[in-house]
C-alpha distance (Angstrom), angle and dihedral (degrees) to the residues before:
residue distance angle dihedral
X1 . . .
X2 3.80 . .
X3 3.77 117.3 .
X4 3.77 128.6 -146.5
X5 3.71 110.6 -164.2
X6 3.80 106.1 -51.5
X7 3.83 96.0 -18.4
X8 3.72 133.3 75.6
X9 3.83 120.8 -132.6
X10 3.78 89.4 -109.5
X11 3.89 90.8 56.7
X12 3.73 92.3 47.9
X13 3.83 90.7 50.1
X14 3.79 91.0 48.0
X15 3.84 90.9 53.1
X16 3.78 92.5 46.8
X17 3.84 87.8 59.5
X18 3.85 87.0 59.6
X19 3.84 94.0 53.1
X20 3.81 104.9 148.6
X21 3.78 92.2 -144.3
X22 3.84 93.1 55.4
X23 3.82 91.0 43.2
X24 3.80 92.0 51.1
X25 3.83 92.1 45.6
X26 3.84 88.8 53.0
X27 3.78 91.4 45.7
X28 3.88 90.8 53.4
X29 3.84 91.0 48.6
X30 3.76 95.6 43.5
X31 3.80 94.2 50.9
X32 3.85 93.8 40.3
X33 3.79 92.3 -118.2
X34 3.76 92.4 134.4
X35 3.77 134.8 9.4
X36 3.80 121.9 -115.1
X37 3.77 92.7 -118.9
X38 3.79 92.2 53.0
X39 3.82 91.1 49.6
X40 3.79 91.3 47.7
X41 3.84 90.8 51.0
X42 3.82 90.5 50.3
X43 3.83 91.9 46.4
X44 3.85 89.3 49.1
X45 3.85 92.6 50.8
X46 3.83 90.1 47.7
X47 3.87 91.9 50.5
X48 3.75 89.0 48.2
X49 3.87 91.1 53.3
X50 3.80 90.1 47.9
X51 3.86 92.6 49.6
X52 3.79 91.0 48.8
X53 3.87 90.5 49.5
X54 3.80 91.4 50.1
X55 3.80 92.3 48.9
X56 3.80 91.4 47.7
X57 3.82 89.8 51.6
X58 3.82 91.5 47.8
X59 3.73 92.5 50.0
X60 3.82 94.9 44.5
X61 3.77 119.9 100.5
X62 3.73 117.9 -113.8
X63 3.79 115.2 -101.9
X64 3.78 113.7 -98.3
X65 3.79 111.0 -105.0
X66 3.80 90.0 -123.6
X67 3.81 88.0 65.0
X68 3.73 98.6 52.9
X69 3.76 96.4 97.4
X70 3.81 98.2 35.0
X71 3.85 111.1 129.1
X72 3.77 89.9 1.9
X73 3.82 113.2 132.0
X74 3.81 125.1 -169.4
């Protein structure tokens, strides 16, 4: 099959099935710890925060090269 770096597509798909977020979501639903609509609302809120952070980063100016080593100690 196709390879991506050191992994085959099959390996990537197998690990995607083991996603801890999906597994925990399923655990919460299966054990009736949280309702699906509550989880969806939470996920929507999280995605909104991620989208806002990405837009903020895209809209931000690059740091001046003279500032790269400010407050960096070696």
